[in-house]
LUMZA-774563 format. One record per residue (C-alpha): x, y, z; residue in one letter; residue number from 1. Coordinates in steps of 0.02 Angstrom, whole numbers, padded with zeros to 5 digits. Layout:
+--------+--------+--------+------+-----+
:      x :      y :      z : type : seq :
+--------+--------+--------+------+-----+
:      X :      Y :      Z :    a : NUM :
...
+--------+--------+--------+------+-----+
END
This chain:
+--------+--------+--------+------+-----+
:      x :      y :      z : type : seq :
+--------+--------+--------+------+-----+
:  02924 : -01835 :  01424 :    m :   1 :
:  02779 : -01949 :  01378 :    a :   2 :
:  02799 : -02081 :  01244 :    s :   3 :
:  02659 : -02158 :  01141 :    i :   4 :
:  02670 : -02327 :  01056 :    r :   5 :
:  02552 : -02451 :  00981 :    k :   6 :
:  02534 : -02617 :  01069 :    r :   7 :
:  02454 : -02781 :  01018 :    s :   8 :
:  02414 : -02927 :  01131 :    w :   9 :
:  02311 : -03084 :  01143 :    q :  10 :
:  02175 : -03108 :  01273 :    t :  11 :
:  02147 : -03268 :  01373 :    k :  12 :
:  02013 : -03315 :  01248 :    r :  13 :
:  02137 : -03301 :  01105 :    g :  14 :
:  02068 : -03137 :  01038 :    e :  15 :
:  02191 : -03013 :  00963 :    l :  16 :
:  02181 : -02838 :  01037 :    k :  17 :
:  02275 : -02678 :  00998 :    s :  18 :
:  02285 : -02505 :  01073 :    g :  19 :
:  02393 : -02355 :  01107 :    w :  20 :
:  02496 : -02351 :  01266 :    q :  21 :
:  02555 : -02190 :  01347 :    v :  22 :
:  02712 : -02207 :  01454 :    d :  23 :
:  02762 : -02062 :  01565 :    y :  24 :
:  02836 : -02018 :  01735 :    a :  25 :
:  02732 : -01921 :  01860 :    d :  26 :
:  02795 : -01776 :  01967 :    q :  27 :
:  02858 : -01901 :  02097 :    h :  28 :
:  02961 : -01997 :  01970 :    g :  29 :
:  02848 : -02150 :  01964 :    f :  30 :
:  02822 : -02230 :  01794 :    r :  31 :
:  02642 : -02231 :  01736 :    r :  32 :
:  02553 : -02319 :  01592 :    r :  33 :
:  02381 : -02293 :  01518 :    k :  34 :
:  02298 : -02378 :  01370 :    m :  35 :
:  02183 : -02300 :  01240 :    f :  36 :
:  02085 : -02372 :  01094 :    s :  37 :
:  02120 : -02223 :  00981 :    h :  38 :
:  02281 : -02128 :  00953 :    k :  39 :
:  02198 : -01956 :  00962 :    k :  40 :
:  02140 : -01994 :  01139 :    n :  41 :
:  02315 : -02053 :  01186 :    a :  42 :
:  02391 : -01894 :  01113 :    d :  43 :
:  02268 : -01784 :  01209 :    a :  44 :
:  02303 : -01875 :  01372 :    f :  45 :
:  02491 : -01869 :  01349 :    a :  46 :
:  02487 : -01681 :  01322 :    l :  47 :
:  02372 : -01651 :  01471 :    t :  48 :
:  02474 : -01766 :  01585 :    a :  49 :
:  02635 : -01679 :  01534 :    q :  50 :
:  02565 : -01509 :  01581 :    l :  51 :
:  02493 : -01573 :  01745 :    e :  52 :
:  02658 : -01658 :  01792 :    v :  53 :
:  02749 : -01496 :  01755 :    r :  54 :
:  02630 : -01400 :  01869 :    d :  55 :
:  02635 : -01536 :  02003 :    g :  56 :
:  02448 : -01566 :  01995 :    t :  57 :
:  02437 : -01734 :  01906 :    h :  58 :
:  02340 : -01874 :  01991 :    v :  59 :
:  02358 : -02046 :  01913 :    a :  60 :
:  02196 : -02142 :  01892 :    e :  61 :
:  02264 : -02289 :  01994 :    s :  62 :
:  02294 : -02171 :  02141 :    d :  63 :
:  02129 : -02079 :  02122 :    s :  64 :
:  02001 : -02087 :  02262 :    l :  65 :
:  01822 : -02139 :  02231 :    t :  66 :
:  01683 : -02011 :  02250 :    v :  67 :
:  01627 : -02099 :  02409 :    a :  68 :
:  01801 : -02087 :  02486 :    e :  69 :
:  01817 : -01905 :  02436 :    a :  70 :
:  01644 : -01876 :  02510 :    g :  71 :
:  01700 : -01935 :  02681 :    e :  72 :
:  01848 : -01817 :  02672 :    n :  73 :
:  01727 : -01677 :  02625 :    w :  74 :
:  01616 : -01712 :  02776 :    i :  75 :
:  01771 : -01715 :  02887 :    e :  76 :
:  01823 : -01545 :  02821 :    t :  77 :
:  01648 : -01474 :  02846 :    a :  78 :
:  01645 : -01534 :  03027 :    q :  79 :
:  01815 : -01455 :  03060 :    a :  80 :
:  01767 : -01283 :  02996 :    v :  81 :
:  01768 : -01163 :  03142 :    d :  82 :
:  01767 : -00986 :  03068 :    e :  83 :
:  01621 : -00972 :  03056 :    p :  84 :
:  01562 : -01147 :  03111 :    p :  85 :
:  01435 : -01231 :  03000 :    l :  86 :
:  01262 : -01255 :  03073 :    e :  87 :
:  01209 : -01432 :  03121 :    p :  88 :
:  01070 : -01423 :  02990 :    t :  89 :
:  01199 : -01386 :  02854 :    t :  90 :
:  01307 : -01534 :  02906 :    l :  91 :
:  01152 : -01643 :  02913 :    e :  92 :
:  01105 : -01589 :  02737 :    q :  93 :
:  01281 : -01628 :  02673 :    y :  94 :
:  01272 : -01802 :  02748 :    r :  95 :
:  01100 : -01835 :  02673 :    q :  96 :
:  01154 : -01777 :  02501 :    h :  97 :
:  01308 : -01889 :  02509 :    l :  98 :
:  01225 : -02047 :  02578 :    d :  99 :
:  01055 : -02038 :  02492 :    l : 100 :
:  01094 : -01962 :  02323 :    h : 101 :
:  01279 : -01956 :  02277 :    i : 102 :
:  01353 : -02120 :  02339 :    v : 103 :
:  01213 : -02236 :  02277 :    p : 104 :
:  01237 : -02174 :  02098 :    i : 105 :
:  01421 : -02124 :  02075 :    i : 106 :
:  01501 : -02172 :  02241 :    g : 107 :
:  01615 : -02303 :  02160 :    k : 108 :
:  01671 : -02190 :  02017 :    v : 109 :
:  01852 : -02131 :  02025 :    k : 110 :
:  01877 : -01944 :  02036 :    l : 111 :
:  01992 : -01953 :  01885 :    a : 112 :
:  01846 : -02019 :  01782 :    k : 113 :
:  01734 : -01869 :  01818 :    l : 114 :
:  01701 : -01741 :  01682 :    n : 115 :
:  01556 : -01631 :  01626 :    v : 116 :
:  01465 : -01771 :  01530 :    p : 117 :
:  01476 : -01884 :  01683 :    v : 118 :
:  01402 : -01747 :  01793 :    i : 119 :
:  01262 : -01717 :  01667 :    r : 120 :
:  01225 : -01904 :  01665 :    d : 121 :
:  01223 : -01904 :  01855 :    f : 122 :
:  01095 : -01762 :  01856 :    a : 123 :
:  00988 : -01856 :  01730 :    d : 124 :
:  00992 : -02013 :  01838 :    k : 125 :
:  00937 : -01911 :  01989 :    l : 126 :
:  00787 : -01846 :  01893 :    r : 127 :
:  00746 : -02020 :  01827 :    a : 128 :
:  00748 : -02082 :  02007 :    a : 129 :
:  00611 : -01959 :  02052 :    g : 130 :
:  00711 : -01818 :  02130 :    r : 131 :
:  00634 : -01646 :  02106 :    s : 132 :
:  00723 : -01513 :  02004 :    s : 133 :
:  00758 : -01417 :  02165 :    t : 134 :
:  00835 : -01570 :  02248 :    m : 135 :
:  00942 : -01604 :  02094 :    v : 136 :
:  01006 : -01425 :  02100 :    k : 137 :
:  01051 : -01440 :  02284 :    y : 138 :
:  01136 : -01610 :  02263 :    v : 139 :
:  01240 : -01549 :  02116 :    i : 140 :
:  01290 : -01398 :  02219 :    r : 141 :
:  01347 : -01514 :  02360 :    s : 142 :
:  01442 : -01621 :  02235 :    l : 143 :
:  01531 : -01463 :  02174 :    g : 144 :
:  01580 : -01424 :  02354 :    s : 145 :
:  01641 : -01603 :  02376 :    l : 146 :
:  01750 : -01590 :  02221 :    l : 147 :
:  01815 : -01420 :  02274 :    a : 148 :
:  01875 : -01500 :  02436 :    d : 149 :
:  01955 : -01642 :  02337 :    a : 150 :
:  02038 : -01513 :  02225 :    q : 151 :
:  02113 : -01423 :  02375 :    e : 152 :
:  02178 : -01590 :  02439 :    r : 153 :
:  02262 : -01625 :  02271 :    g : 154 :
:  02150 : -01775 :  02235 :    n : 155 :
:  02077 : -01703 :  02075 :    i : 156 :
:  02142 : -01576 :  01949 :    v : 157 :
:  01980 : -01498 :  01886 :    r : 158 :
:  01807 : -01474 :  01957 :    n : 159 :
:  01684 : -01527 :  01820 :    p : 160 :
:  01534 : -01459 :  01917 :    v : 161 :
:  01610 : -01284 :  01916 :    h : 162 :
:  01657 : -01304 :  01733 :    e : 163 :
:  01477 : -01349 :  01690 :    m : 164 :
:  01411 : -01200 :  01786 :    r : 165 :
:  01536 : -01085 :  01701 :    s : 166 :
:  01478 : -01141 :  01529 :    r : 167 :
:  01295 : -01116 :  01576 :    r : 168 :
:  01335 : -00943 :  01644 :    h : 169 :
:  01420 : -00896 :  01482 :    q : 170 :
:  01270 : -00956 :  01383 :    r : 171 :
:  01151 : -00857 :  01494 :    k : 172 :
:  01253 : -00699 :  01468 :    n : 173 :
:  01216 : -00712 :  01284 :    g : 174 :
:  01028 : -00706 :  01304 :    r : 175 :
:  00899 : -00619 :  01413 :    e : 176 :
:  00841 : -00712 :  01566 :    r : 177 :
:  00657 : -00755 :  01555 :    r : 178 :
:  00528 : -00844 :  01659 :    g : 179 :
:  00614 : -00815 :  01828 :    n : 180 :
:  00519 : -00661 :  01884 :    n : 181 :
:  00408 : -00669 :  02038 :    l : 182 :
:  00228 : -00629 :  01991 :    d : 183 :
:  00107 : -00524 :  02093 :    i : 184 :
: -00041 : -00631 :  02143 :    g : 185 :
:  00056 : -00792 :  02107 :    v : 186 :
:  00217 : -00783 :  02209 :    d : 187 :
:  00185 : -00617 :  02296 :    i : 188 :
:  00019 : -00581 :  02386 :    p : 189 :
: -00074 : -00428 :  02325 :    t : 190 :
: -00110 : -00284 :  02447 :    p : 191 :
: -00294 : -00336 :  02445 :    e : 192 :
: -00249 : -00514 :  02494 :    e : 193 :
: -00136 : -00452 :  02635 :    i : 194 :
: -00280 : -00347 :  02703 :    k : 195 :
: -00397 : -00497 :  02700 :    l : 196 :
: -00270 : -00610 :  02786 :    i : 197 :
: -00235 : -00485 :  02925 :    l : 198 :
: -00422 : -00458 :  02951 :    q : 199 :
: -00449 : -00645 :  02968 :    a : 200 :
: -00338 : -00669 :  03121 :    v : 201 :
: -00336 : -00605 :  03300 :    t : 202 :
: -00225 : -00610 :  03453 :    g : 203 :
: -00049 : -00680 :  03440 :    k : 204 :
: -00076 : -00742 :  03261 :    d : 205 :
: -00119 : -00567 :  03201 :    r : 206 :
:  00032 : -00490 :  03288 :    v : 207 :
:  00145 : -00621 :  03210 :    f : 208 :
:  00079 : -00597 :  03032 :    l : 209 :
:  00073 : -00408 :  03053 :    l : 210 :
:  00257 : -00406 :  03105 :    t : 211 :
:  00306 : -00522 :  02963 :    a : 212 :
:  00215 : -00417 :  02834 :    v : 213 :
:  00292 : -00251 :  02888 :    f : 214 :
:  00468 : -00309 :  02930 :    s : 215 :
:  00510 : -00434 :  02793 :    g : 216 :
:  00598 : -00548 :  02917 :    l : 217 :
:  00639 : -00725 :  02868 :    r : 218 :
:  00539 : -00859 :  02959 :    a : 219 :
:  00695 : -00911 :  03056 :    s : 220 :
:  00723 : -00730 :  03108 :    e : 221 :
:  00542 : -00714 :  03166 :    m : 222 :
:  00554 : -00874 :  03269 :    r : 223 :
:  00718 : -00819 :  03350 :    g : 224 :
:  00670 : -00637 :  03379 :    l : 225 :
:  00699 : -00584 :  03563 :    p : 226 :
:  00613 : -00439 :  03650 :    w : 227 :
:  00780 : -00354 :  03682 :    k : 228 :
:  00797 : -00325 :  03494 :    d : 229 :
:  00634 : -00227 :  03483 :    i : 230 :
:  00636 : -00044 :  03532 :    n : 231 :
:  00453 :  00004 :  03554 :    l : 232 :
:  00498 :  00184 :  03593 :    r : 233 :
:  00599 :  00210 :  03433 :    k : 234 :
:  00486 :  00099 :  03332 :    g : 235 :
:  00617 : -00019 :  03262 :    e : 236 :
:  00685 : -00194 :  03278 :    l : 237 :
:  00858 : -00267 :  03256 :    k : 238 :
:  00902 : -00435 :  03180 :    v : 239 :
:  01043 : -00513 :  03281 :    t : 240 :
:  00996 : -00696 :  03287 :    q : 241 :
:  00883 : -00831 :  03214 :    r : 242 :
:  00817 : -01004 :  03257 :    a : 243 :
:  00857 : -01152 :  03144 :    d : 244 :
:  00737 : -01295 :  03107 :    r : 245 :
:  00804 : -01388 :  03259 :    h : 246 :
:  00750 : -01238 :  03364 :    r : 247 :
:  00929 : -01190 :  03406 :    k : 248 :
:  00971 : -01005 :  03418 :    i : 249 :
:  01117 : -00947 :  03312 :    g : 250 :
:  01183 : -00798 :  03214 :    p : 251 :
:  01090 : -00729 :  03062 :    p : 252 :
:  01107 : -00811 :  02893 :    k : 253 :
:  01243 : -00690 :  02835 :    t : 254 :
:  01330 : -00535 :  02901 :    e : 255 :
:  01215 : -00429 :  02792 :    a : 256 :
:  01065 : -00507 :  02880 :    a : 257 :
:  01109 : -00408 :  03037 :    q : 258 :
:  01007 : -00252 :  03012 :    r : 259 :
:  00889 : -00126 :  03093 :    t : 260 :
:  00712 : -00111 :  03023 :    i : 261 :
:  00588 :  00030 :  03060 :    p : 262 :
:  00413 : -00025 :  03107 :    l : 263 :
:  00250 :  00069 :  03072 :    p : 264 :
:  00137 :  00124 :  03217 :    p : 265 :
:  00008 : -00017 :  03197 :    p : 266 :
:  00144 : -00146 :  03222 :    v : 267 :
:  00216 : -00055 :  03373 :    i : 268 :
:  00044 : -00044 :  03454 :    s : 269 :
:  00009 : -00228 :  03424 :    a : 270 :
:  00180 : -00279 :  03494 :    l : 271 :
:  00159 : -00169 :  03648 :    r : 272 :
: -00007 : -00252 :  03686 :    e : 273 :
:  00058 : -00427 :  03647 :    w : 274 :
:  00207 : -00407 :  03764 :    r : 275 :
:  00092 : -00411 :  03914 :    l : 276 :
:  00019 : -00580 :  03865 :    a : 277 :
:  00175 : -00659 :  03787 :    c : 278 :
:  00229 : -00823 :  03870 :    p : 279 :
:  00389 : -00802 :  03968 :    k : 280 :
:  00543 : -00909 :  03937 :    g : 281 :
:  00731 : -00910 :  03960 :    p : 282 :
:  00757 : -00848 :  03782 :    l : 283 :
:  00634 : -00703 :  03805 :    d : 284 :
:  00564 : -00730 :  03630 :    l : 285 :
:  00432 : -00620 :  03549 :    v : 286 :
:  00341 : -00766 :  03466 :    f : 287 :
:  00376 : -00922 :  03570 :    p : 288 :
:  00268 : -01075 :  03593 :    n : 289 :
:  00156 : -01094 :  03744 :    g : 290 :
:  00303 : -01142 :  03855 :    k : 291 :
:  00411 : -00995 :  03804 :    g : 292 :
:  00526 : -01097 :  03691 :    n : 293 :
:  00562 : -01084 :  03505 :    v : 294 :
:  00408 : -01129 :  03400 :    e : 295 :
:  00423 : -01258 :  03261 :    f : 296 :
:  00416 : -01183 :  03087 :    h : 297 :
:  00288 : -01309 :  03025 :    i : 298 :
:  00171 : -01264 :  03169 :    n : 299 :
:  00168 : -01083 :  03115 :    i : 300 :
:  00130 : -01134 :  02936 :    i : 301 :
: -00007 : -01259 :  02976 :    q : 302 :
: -00086 : -01174 :  03127 :    r : 303 :
: -00070 : -00990 :  03082 :    v : 304 :
: -00031 : -00949 :  02900 :    f : 305 :
: -00136 : -01079 :  02810 :    w : 306 :
: -00292 : -01060 :  02919 :    p : 307 :
: -00281 : -00870 :  02900 :    a : 308 :
: -00285 : -00887 :  02711 :    q : 309 :
: -00429 : -01010 :  02714 :    l : 310 :
: -00531 : -00895 :  02827 :    t : 311 :
: -00488 : -00744 :  02719 :    a : 312 :
: -00536 : -00834 :  02558 :    g : 313 :
: -00359 : -00820 :  02489 :    v : 314 :
: -00366 : -00993 :  02413 :    v : 315 :
: -00344 : -01095 :  02256 :    v : 316 :
: -00446 : -01242 :  02194 :    k : 317 :
: -00361 : -01411 :  02205 :    t : 318 :
: -00407 : -01594 :  02195 :    t : 319 :
: -00404 : -01710 :  02345 :    d : 320 :
: -00282 : -01848 :  02298 :    t : 321 :
: -00375 : -01979 :  02401 :    k : 322 :
: -00556 : -01936 :  02363 :    q : 323 :
: -00528 : -01861 :  02191 :    g : 324 :
: -00648 : -01720 :  02234 :    s : 325 :
: -00613 : -01533 :  02215 :    p : 326 :
: -00565 : -01435 :  02370 :    s : 327 :
: -00489 : -01269 :  02423 :    l : 328 :
: -00309 : -01247 :  02480 :    a : 329 :
: -00208 : -01097 :  02542 :    p : 330 :
: -00145 : -00996 :  02395 :    k : 331 :
:  00028 : -00964 :  02468 :    y : 332 :
:  00122 : -01112 :  02539 :    a : 333 :
:  00258 : -01029 :  02641 :    g : 334 :
:  00295 : -00877 :  02748 :    l : 335 :
:  00424 : -00820 :  02621 :    h : 336 :
:  00280 : -00751 :  02518 :    s : 337 :
:  00257 : -00619 :  02655 :    l : 338 :
:  00441 : -00574 :  02639 :    r : 339 :
:  00414 : -00553 :  02452 :    h : 340 :
:  00267 : -00439 :  02489 :    f : 341 :
:  00372 : -00332 :  02605 :    y : 342 :
:  00504 : -00310 :  02469 :    a : 343 :
:  00370 : -00262 :  02342 :    s : 344 :
:  00294 : -00139 :  02467 :    w : 345 :
:  00464 : -00057 :  02490 :    c : 346 :
:  00484 : -00045 :  02301 :    i : 347 :
:  00310 :  00013 :  02246 :    n : 348 :
:  00274 :  00196 :  02210 :    r : 349 :
:  00202 :  00301 :  02350 :    k : 350 :
:  00051 :  00336 :  02240 :    t : 351 :
:  00020 :  00147 :  02239 :    d : 352 :
:  00033 :  00133 :  02428 :    g : 353 :
:  00217 :  00085 :  02434 :    g : 354 :
:  00374 :  00166 :  02505 :    l : 355 :
:  00465 :  00192 :  02338 :    e : 356 :
:  00636 :  00155 :  02415 :    l : 357 :
:  00796 :  00147 :  02311 :    p : 358 :
:  00873 : -00025 :  02276 :    p : 359 :
:  01015 : -00010 :  02403 :    k : 360 :
:  00891 :  00028 :  02543 :    v : 361 :
:  00783 : -00119 :  02491 :    v : 362 :
:  00939 : -00228 :  02494 :    q : 363 :
:  00977 : -00172 :  02672 :    y : 364 :
:  00798 : -00190 :  02734 :    r : 365 :
:  00788 : -00367 :  02664 :    c : 366 :
:  00961 : -00415 :  02727 :    g : 367 :
:  01024 : -00472 :  02557 :    h : 368 :
:  01209 : -00512 :  02542 :    s : 369 :
:  01227 : -00405 :  02386 :    s : 370 :
:  01129 : -00286 :  02274 :    i : 371 :
:  01138 : -00422 :  02140 :    t : 372 :
:  01025 : -00533 :  02244 :    v : 373 :
:  00900 : -00391 :  02265 :    t : 374 :
:  00897 : -00345 :  02081 :    m : 375 :
:  00893 : -00525 :  02019 :    d : 376 :
:  00744 : -00561 :  02131 :    t : 377 :
:  00646 : -00398 :  02127 :    y : 378 :
:  00723 : -00292 :  01989 :    g : 379 :
:  00570 : -00311 :  01878 :    h : 380 :
:  00461 : -00231 :  02013 :    l : 381 :
:  00554 : -00065 :  02018 :    f : 382 :
:  00449 :  00069 :  01930 :    p : 383 :
:  00510 :  00134 :  01764 :    r : 384 :
:  00492 :  00321 :  01741 :    s : 385 :
:  00398 :  00389 :  01591 :    d : 386 :
:  00538 :  00485 :  01506 :    d : 387 :
:  00445 :  00520 :  01343 :    t : 388 :
:  00449 :  00709 :  01367 :    a : 389 :
:  00632 :  00709 :  01418 :    e : 390 :
:  00677 :  00599 :  01270 :    l : 391 :
:  00588 :  00715 :  01147 :    a : 392 :
:  00671 :  00870 :  01221 :    e : 393 :
:  00844 :  00790 :  01214 :    a : 394 :
:  00822 :  00735 :  01033 :    a : 395 :
:  00759 :  00907 :  00984 :    s : 396 :
:  00907 :  00991 :  01068 :    s : 397 :
:  01030 :  00875 :  00979 :    l : 398 :
:  00955 :  00903 :  00807 :    l : 399 :
:  00929 :  01092 :  00820 :    s : 400 :
+--------+--------+--------+------+-----+
END
């Protein structure tokens, strides 16, 4: 049972101080004390500590680890995961987030001191330090994973990152999501732009872009695609592996990413012709570099995709940062825009040149982990039927 009493004392400088002291015993029987300036804070802590001691989850502030110490434990846990093992790039990203972003700002903070306001302040400091909104999101996500590991170890009672996300999710459920839709011609190339891009390239580059456009494969899946996974006779390809940014071959991103995709005749013909000229290598890749090894992702972007757009006139006006003069730049920065196009092509009506596939089939073709991912990303593209006649007939039947 916790007791609360008011205490007064004199500092070394002779100043009189007063506060409220909470005395209690933790779940191990050790006596603990904590001071508060206001009684309401002492009452709140005493009640919380009593419940945590009862449940065996209480961690005294004096015994609490710092964020930096918990971070090292988190990295150790990540390295020990073996089912399935984490990719080297994931571990590298965890270490970068910890050393470059988390520790410099809140590394010395005790876990017991963390709460939602502290996490919000941490995010604000990241932005003030020049981190992009995307980087802030990723770092906060890593911090949440770090705290989840600390929670499992019994070093912290609550995970304030998860609490913050839960509150935001509840707020979002109360209003319609806006501004997150992918736009045709902005995020997704138009059919006319795809035609121009494919007409602007020849040889291996055209086969690569043609396959990407009509398969919807991720860039890592394209780079790690072996010939054994393409059946030219049946006109389909299987996704069984991918290449990470370090050019290492591994399993697909998720279990759902393992899929079989039908290919149209133009792609089959191009692949059949390309196979005769494709550089040979131990990995037997469809799109290797000149030595038959995995190609770097940035090389494909800078040597294939961007030049194809510039030649095709699929560009945007920009300003040269050094010269200050206007110039033209590729309209779409990454290969993921081709994946977006493939999804839109699967969704569009047949009368508009698409396949008009149902959502579950689109989910499978894209290798999404759930239908929620598909609908959250592309739900606004699915055609809405004109049910005016059916609505009028139903209302008339009800009122007659």
